[in-house]
FIVOKOL-435847 format. One record per residue (C-alpha): chain; residue in one letter; x negated, y negated, z negated. Coordinates in Angstrom, 1 decimal. Layout:
BEGIN
+------+------+--------+--------+--------+
! unit ! code !      u !      v !      w !
+------+------+--------+--------+--------+
!    A !    A !      X !      Y !      Z !
...
+------+------+--------+--------+--------+
! end
This chain:
BEGIN
+------+------+--------+--------+--------+
! unit ! code !      u !      v !      w !
+------+------+--------+--------+--------+
!    A !    X !  -47.0 !   -3.4 !   67.7 !
!    A !    X !  -45.1 !   -0.3 !   67.4 !
!    A !    X !  -42.1 !   -1.0 !   70.9 !
!    A !    X !  -40.8 !    2.8 !   69.7 !
!    A !    X !  -39.0 !    1.3 !   67.5 !
!    A !    X !  -36.2 !   -1.2 !   68.7 !
!    A !    X !  -35.9 !   -4.5 !   68.1 !
!    A !    X !  -34.1 !   -7.6 !   68.7 !
!    A !    X !  -30.2 !   -7.5 !   67.9 !
!    A !    X !  -30.3 !   -4.2 !   67.0 !
!    A !    X !  -32.5 !   -1.2 !   65.3 !
!    A !    X !  -32.1 !    1.7 !   64.5 !
!    A !    X !  -33.4 !    2.8 !   61.0 !
!    A !    X !  -34.4 !    5.6 !   60.7 !
!    A !    X !  -34.6 !    5.3 !   56.9 !
!    A !    X !  -30.5 !    5.5 !   56.6 !
!    A !    X !  -29.6 !    9.0 !   55.5 !
!    A !    X !  -26.8 !    9.5 !   58.1 !
!    A !    X !  -27.5 !    6.9 !   61.5 !
!    A !    X !  -26.2 !    3.9 !   60.5 !
!    A !    X !  -27.2 !    0.0 !   62.7 !
!    A !    X !  -28.2 !   -2.6 !   61.1 !
!    A !    X !  -30.1 !   -5.8 !   62.5 !
!    A !    X !  -33.6 !   -7.1 !   62.1 !
!    A !    X !  -32.2 !  -10.0 !   60.0 !
!    A !    X !  -29.7 !   -7.9 !   57.3 !
!    A !    X !  -32.8 !   -5.0 !   57.4 !
!    A !    X !  -35.3 !   -7.7 !   56.1 !
!    A !    X !  -32.5 !   -8.5 !   53.6 !
!    A !    X !  -32.8 !   -4.9 !   51.9 !
!    A !    X !  -36.3 !   -5.0 !   52.1 !
!    A !    X !  -37.3 !   -8.0 !   50.8 !
!    A !    X !  -34.0 !   -8.5 !   48.1 !
!    A !    X !  -33.7 !   -5.2 !   47.6 !
!    A !    X !  -36.3 !   -2.9 !   47.3 !
!    A !    X !  -39.6 !   -5.1 !   47.7 !
!    A !    X !  -38.1 !   -7.3 !   44.9 !
!    A !    X !  -39.8 !  -10.1 !   46.1 !
!    A !    X !  -37.5 !  -12.6 !   43.9 !
!    A !    X !  -38.5 !  -10.8 !   40.6 !
!    A !    X !  -42.2 !  -12.4 !   41.0 !
!    A !    X !  -40.7 !  -16.0 !   43.7 !
!    A !    X !  -37.5 !  -17.2 !   42.0 !
!    A !    X !  -37.8 !  -19.1 !   38.4 !
!    A !    X !  -37.3 !  -17.1 !   35.6 !
!    A !    X !  -35.2 !  -18.8 !   33.0 !
!    A !    X !  -34.5 !  -16.5 !   29.2 !
!    A !    X !  -31.3 !  -15.2 !   30.8 !
!    A !    X !  -33.2 !  -13.7 !   34.7 !
!    A !    X !  -33.8 !  -15.4 !   38.2 !
!    A !    X !  -32.2 !  -18.4 !   38.8 !
!    A !    X !  -30.5 !  -17.5 !   41.8 !
!    A !    X !  -29.8 !  -21.7 !   43.3 !
!    A !    X !  -34.0 !  -21.9 !   43.4 !
!    A !    X !  -34.0 !  -18.4 !   44.9 !
!    A !    X !  -37.8 !  -17.7 !   46.7 !
!    A !    X !  -39.2 !  -20.9 !   45.2 !
!    A !    X !  -41.5 !  -19.9 !   43.1 !
!    A !    X !  -41.6 !  -18.2 !   40.0 !
!    A !    X !  -43.5 !  -16.0 !   37.5 !
!    A !    X !  -46.4 !  -17.3 !   36.2 !
!    A !    X !  -49.5 !  -14.9 !   35.7 !
!    A !    X !  -53.0 !  -15.8 !   32.6 !
!    A !    X !  -55.1 !  -13.3 !   33.9 !
!    A !    X !  -58.4 !  -12.4 !   32.7 !
!    A !    X !  -59.7 !  -12.7 !   36.7 !
!    A !    X !  -57.4 !  -15.6 !   37.4 !
!    A !    X !  -54.3 !  -17.7 !   36.3 !
!    A !    X !  -51.8 !  -18.0 !   39.2 !
!    A !    X !  -47.8 !  -19.2 !   39.9 !
!    A !    X !  -45.9 !  -17.4 !   42.4 !
!    A !    X !  -45.4 !  -18.8 !   45.6 !
!    A !    X !  -42.7 !  -20.7 !   46.9 !
!    A !    X !  -42.0 !  -17.7 !   49.6 !
!    A !    X !  -38.7 !  -20.1 !   51.1 !
!    A !    X !  -39.1 !  -22.3 !   55.0 !
!    A !    X !  -39.8 !  -25.7 !   53.8 !
!    A !    X !  -42.1 !  -27.2 !   55.3 !
!    A !    X !  -43.8 !  -29.0 !   52.3 !
!    A !    X !  -44.0 !  -26.6 !   49.7 !
!    A !    X !  -43.7 !  -23.5 !   51.0 !
!    A !    X !  -44.2 !  -21.5 !   54.3 !
!    A !    X !  -41.9 !  -23.3 !   56.9 !
!    A !    X !  -45.3 !  -24.6 !   58.9 !
!    A !    X !  -46.9 !  -20.8 !   58.8 !
!    A !    X !  -46.5 !  -19.5 !   62.0 !
!    A !    X !  -44.9 !  -15.7 !   61.9 !
!    A !    X !  -48.4 !  -13.9 !   62.4 !
!    A !    X !  -49.4 !  -15.8 !   59.0 !
!    A !    X !  -46.7 !  -15.3 !   57.3 !
!    A !    X !  -47.8 !  -11.6 !   58.3 !
!    A !    X !  -51.5 !  -11.5 !   57.6 !
!    A !    X !  -50.2 !  -13.4 !   54.2 !
!    A !    X !  -48.3 !   -9.9 !   52.8 !
!    A !    X !  -50.5 !   -7.3 !   54.5 !
!    A !    X !  -54.2 !   -9.1 !   53.8 !
!    A !    X !  -53.4 !  -11.3 !   51.5 !
!    A !    X !  -54.3 !  -14.3 !   52.9 !
!    A !    X !  -53.4 !  -18.5 !   53.2 !
!    A !    X !  -53.5 !  -19.8 !   56.2 !
!    A !    X !  -56.9 !  -21.2 !   56.6 !
!    A !    X !  -58.6 !  -18.5 !   54.8 !
!    A !    X !  -57.7 !  -18.4 !   51.2 !
!    A !    X !  -57.5 !  -15.3 !   49.1 !
!    A !    X !  -54.6 !  -14.2 !   47.5 !
!    A !    X !  -54.3 !  -13.3 !   44.1 !
!    A !    X !  -54.3 !   -9.4 !   43.4 !
!    A !    X !  -50.8 !  -10.0 !   41.7 !
!    A !    X !  -49.8 !  -10.3 !   45.5 !
!    A !    X !  -49.3 !   -6.9 !   46.1 !
!    A !    X !  -50.6 !   -6.8 !   49.8 !
!    A !    X !  -52.6 !   -3.6 !   49.5 !
!    A !    X !  -49.1 !   -1.5 !   49.5 !
!    A !    X !  -47.2 !   -3.5 !   52.1 !
!    A !    X !  -50.4 !   -2.4 !   54.8 !
!    A !    X !  -48.0 !    0.7 !   55.4 !
!    A !    X !  -44.6 !   -1.6 !   56.4 !
!    A !    X !  -43.2 !   -0.4 !   59.2 !
!    A !    X !  -43.6 !   -2.7 !   62.4 !
!    A !    X !  -40.1 !   -3.1 !   62.8 !
!    A !    X !  -39.7 !   -3.8 !   58.8 !
!    A !    X !  -41.9 !   -6.4 !   58.8 !
!    A !    X !  -40.7 !   -7.6 !   61.9 !
!    A !    X !  -37.4 !   -8.1 !   59.7 !
!    A !    X !  -39.2 !   -9.6 !   56.1 !
!    A !    X !  -40.5 !  -12.5 !   58.2 !
!    A !    X !  -36.6 !  -13.0 !   60.4 !
!    A !    X !  -35.1 !  -12.7 !   56.0 !
!    A !    X !  -37.8 !  -14.7 !   55.2 !
!    A !    X !  -37.4 !  -17.8 !   58.1 !
!    A !    X !  -33.2 !  -17.7 !   57.4 !
!    A !    X !  -33.0 !  -18.0 !   53.5 !
!    A !    X !  -32.4 !  -22.1 !   52.7 !
!    A !    X !  -35.8 !  -24.3 !   51.9 !
!    A !    X !  -36.4 !  -25.3 !   48.9 !
!    A !    X !  -38.7 !  -27.5 !   47.5 !
!    A !    X !  -40.5 !  -27.0 !   44.5 !
!    A !    X !  -44.4 !  -27.0 !   44.7 !
!    A !    X !  -45.9 !  -25.0 !   42.7 !
!    A !    X !  -49.5 !  -25.3 !   40.9 !
!    A !    X !  -52.4 !  -24.0 !   42.2 !
!    A !    X !  -53.9 !  -20.9 !   42.0 !
!    A !    X !  -56.8 !  -20.6 !   39.9 !
!    A !    X !  -59.7 !  -18.1 !   40.6 !
!    A !    X !  -62.0 !  -16.9 !   37.4 !
!    A !    X !  -64.0 !  -14.6 !   39.6 !
!    A !    X !  -64.2 !  -13.1 !   42.8 !
!    A !    X !  -60.9 !  -11.8 !   43.9 !
!    A !    X !  -60.5 !   -9.0 !   46.0 !
!    A !    X !  -57.8 !   -7.1 !   48.0 !
!    A !    X !  -57.2 !   -3.2 !   46.2 !
!    A !    X !  -55.4 !   -1.3 !   49.0 !
!    A !    X !  -52.5 !    1.3 !   47.5 !
!    A !    X !  -53.5 !    5.4 !   48.3 !
!    A !    X !  -51.9 !    6.1 !   51.3 !
!    A !    X !  -51.0 !    3.1 !   51.9 !
!    A !    X !  -54.0 !    1.7 !   54.2 !
!    A !    X !  -51.6 !    1.9 !   57.8 !
!    A !    X !  -49.2 !    1.5 !   59.1 !
!    A !    X !  -46.8 !    4.3 !   58.8 !
!    A !    X !  -44.8 !    5.6 !   61.6 !
!    A !    X !  -40.7 !    5.2 !   61.5 !
!    A !    X !  -40.4 !    8.8 !   62.6 !
!    A !    X !  -41.7 !    9.8 !   59.2 !
!    A !    X !  -38.6 !    8.4 !   57.3 !
!    A !    X !  -36.7 !   10.9 !   58.4 !
!    A !    X !  -38.8 !   13.0 !   55.8 !
!    A !    X !  -37.0 !   12.3 !   52.3 !
!    A !    X !  -40.9 !   13.3 !   50.6 !
!    A !    X !  -42.8 !   10.9 !   53.0 !
!    A !    X !  -39.8 !    8.3 !   52.9 !
!    A !    X !  -39.4 !    7.7 !   49.1 !
!    A !    X !  -43.3 !    7.2 !   49.2 !
!    A !    X !  -43.1 !    4.9 !   51.4 !
!    A !    X !  -40.7 !    3.4 !   49.3 !
!    A !    X !  -41.6 !    3.6 !   46.4 !
!    A !    X !  -44.8 !    1.3 !   48.3 !
!    A !    X !  -43.1 !   -1.5 !   49.8 !
!    A !    X !  -41.6 !   -1.5 !   46.2 !
!    A !    X !  -44.9 !   -0.9 !   45.1 !
!    A !    X !  -43.9 !    0.5 !   41.6 !
!    A !    X !  -47.2 !    1.8 !   41.1 !
!    A !    X !  -49.0 !   -1.5 !   41.0 !
!    A !    X !  -46.8 !   -2.2 !   37.9 !
!    A !    X !  -46.9 !    1.4 !   36.0 !
!    A !    X !  -50.6 !    1.9 !   36.6 !
!    A !    X !  -53.5 !    0.3 !   33.9 !
!    A !    X !  -56.0 !   -1.3 !   34.9 !
!    A !    X !  -59.4 !    0.3 !   34.9 !
!    A !    X !  -61.1 !    0.8 !   31.5 !
!    A !    X !  -64.4 !   -1.5 !   33.8 !
!    A !    X !  -61.7 !   -4.2 !   34.3 !
!    A !    X !  -62.8 !   -3.7 !   39.0 !
!    A !    X !  -58.9 !   -3.2 !   39.4 !
!    A !    X !  -55.8 !   -0.8 !   39.1 !
!    A !    X !  -56.8 !    2.8 !   38.4 !
!    A !    X !  -55.1 !    4.7 !   40.5 !
!    A !    X !  -57.6 !    7.2 !   40.8 !
!    A !    X !  -57.6 !    8.1 !   37.2 !
!    A !    X !  -54.4 !    6.7 !   35.8 !
!    A !    X !  -51.5 !    6.9 !   38.9 !
!    A !    X !  -48.4 !    5.7 !   36.8 !
!    A !    X !  -49.8 !    5.9 !   33.3 !
!    A !    X !  -48.0 !    2.9 !   32.4 !
!    A !    X !  -49.5 !    0.7 !   29.8 !
!    A !    X !  -49.3 !   -3.0 !   31.3 !
!    A !    X !  -48.2 !   -5.0 !   29.1 !
!    A !    X !  -46.1 !   -8.4 !   30.9 !
!    A !    X !  -45.6 !  -11.6 !   28.8 !
!    A !    X !  -42.3 !  -14.1 !   29.5 !
!    A !    X !  -39.1 !  -15.4 !   29.0 !
!    A !    X !  -38.3 !  -12.2 !   27.6 !
!    A !    X !  -41.0 !  -11.6 !   25.2 !
!    A !    X !  -43.3 !   -8.8 !   26.3 !
!    A !    X !  -42.8 !   -6.1 !   27.5 !
!    A !    X !  -44.8 !   -2.9 !   28.4 !
!    A !    X !  -44.3 !   -0.7 !   31.6 !
!    A !    X !  -43.9 !    2.5 !   30.7 !
!    A !    X !  -44.9 !    6.3 !   32.0 !
!    A !    X !  -43.6 !    7.7 !   35.4 !
!    A !    X !  -45.1 !   10.4 !   35.4 !
!    A !    X !  -44.0 !   14.3 !   35.8 !
!    A !    X !  -45.3 !   14.3 !   31.9 !
!    A !    X !  -42.8 !   16.2 !   29.4 !
!    A !    X !  -43.4 !   14.9 !   26.9 !
!    A !    X !  -45.2 !   10.7 !   27.6 !
!    A !    X !  -43.9 !   10.3 !   31.1 !
!    A !    X !  -40.8 !   11.0 !   32.8 !
!    A !    X !  -40.6 !   14.8 !   33.7 !
!    A !    X !  -37.9 !   15.9 !   31.0 !
!    A !    X !  -35.2 !   13.2 !   32.4 !
!    A !    X !  -32.0 !   14.2 !   34.8 !
!    A !    X !  -32.4 !   12.5 !   38.6 !
!    A !    X !  -28.5 !   10.8 !   37.0 !
!    A !    X !  -31.5 !    9.7 !   33.9 !
!    A !    X !  -34.3 !    7.8 !   36.6 !
!    A !    X !  -31.3 !    6.3 !   38.9 !
!    A !    X !  -29.7 !    5.2 !   35.7 !
!    A !    X !  -32.8 !    3.1 !   34.5 !
!    A !    X !  -33.9 !    2.0 !   38.1 !
!    A !    X !  -30.5 !    0.5 !   38.9 !
!    A !    X !  -29.2 !    0.1 !   35.6 !
!    A !    X !  -32.5 !   -0.5 !   33.3 !
!    A !    X !  -31.6 !    1.8 !   30.6 !
!    A !    X !  -33.2 !    4.8 !   30.2 !
!    A !    X !  -33.0 !    8.4 !   28.2 !
!    A !    X !  -32.3 !    7.5 !   25.1 !
!    A !    X !  -29.3 !    4.6 !   26.0 !
!    A !    X !  -32.0 !    1.7 !   24.6 !
!    A !    X !  -32.2 !   -1.3 !   27.8 !
!    A !    X !  -35.2 !   -2.0 !   29.2 !
!    A !    X !  -37.1 !   -5.8 !   29.7 !
!    A !    X !  -37.3 !   -7.8 !   32.5 !
!    A !    X !  -40.2 !   -7.5 !   34.9 !
!    A !    X !  -38.1 !   -4.0 !   35.6 !
!    A !    X !  -36.1 !   -5.2 !   38.7 !
!    A !    X !  -33.4 !   -3.0 !   38.2 !
!    A !    X !  -30.5 !   -6.1 !   38.5 !
!    A !    X !  -32.2 !   -5.6 !   42.5 !
!    A !    X !  -32.5 !   -2.4 !   42.9 !
!    A !    X !  -28.9 !   -2.1 !   41.9 !
!    A !    X !  -27.7 !   -2.9 !   46.2 !
!    A !    X !  -30.2 !    0.0 !   47.1 !
!    A !    X !  -28.9 !    3.2 !   49.0 !
!    A !    X !  -27.8 !    6.8 !   47.3 !
!    A !    X !  -30.4 !    8.2 !   49.6 !
!    A !    X !  -33.4 !    5.7 !   49.4 !
!    A !    X !  -32.8 !    6.5 !   46.1 !
!    A !    X !  -32.4 !   10.3 !   45.6 !
!    A !    X !  -35.8 !    9.3 !   48.2 !
!    A !    X !  -37.6 !    7.5 !   45.9 !
!    A !    X !  -37.2 !   10.1 !   42.4 !
!    A !    X !  -37.9 !   13.4 !   44.8 !
!    A !    X !  -41.5 !   11.1 !   45.0 !
!    A !    X !  -41.6 !    9.8 !   41.4 !
!    A !    X !  -41.5 !   14.2 !   40.1 !
!    A !    X !  -44.6 !   14.6 !   41.9 !
!    A !    X !  -46.9 !   12.1 !   40.1 !
!    A !    X !  -48.9 !   13.8 !   38.3 !
!    A !    X !  -48.5 !   14.3 !   34.4 !
!    A !    X !  -50.5 !   12.1 !   32.9 !
!    A !    X !  -50.6 !   12.1 !   29.4 !
+------+------+--------+--------+--------+
! end
């Protein structure tokens, strides 16, 4: 681990726009609940949104050509959640996509984005997951229709240095990566072999069925005609935090704007700066 980051009672975070102090637990809560939007998949949903009384106890079903899985219970319940897992096992699941015992998680789990996590942030995430109320909720086991493997997001192959978060563009890439924005906003390759990051980054088009009906991820590249290249920074932030498009229409779930609404202004600015750099795709 990179001990250049201060752990323990107080962690000094380079990601803040000004010098602020957070405990490791507070940092983990912010990342899990606001940036990574773990509840967006792992909390049960009804027609009116997340059921927060059962937070993180298992959620959305993903019935895909390669697998049929339901987001796991990641509360500390020992029988149906991760209460019996060690800290190291939680880290491996997050970053390697592997459960205790060696079983692979379905690639809908964005572990290939989480390899970039700064060690201090990873510690905070584990601490927070340990702290949430345990909820007994057994979800269906996974069904794999073909062999599954982890797909690593380009640029996320190794942990970022905490010192890099002082650079706005690097911080924006880091935050957008652990928020796994491009997991939803990039279509699958025509061959079906994973998400087509190389040719279609941010192009949109993936469909997401759920209690809300079917929503389609939009193009978030810098294209002025098909993407968000002609949106102002304020309009992009409004879409991220309020679920409102440039034309005033509403975005459907599973876009995680109820969670992103709590993101700091500095982090939003950094994400917008990164999104501006995504090459235009029509």
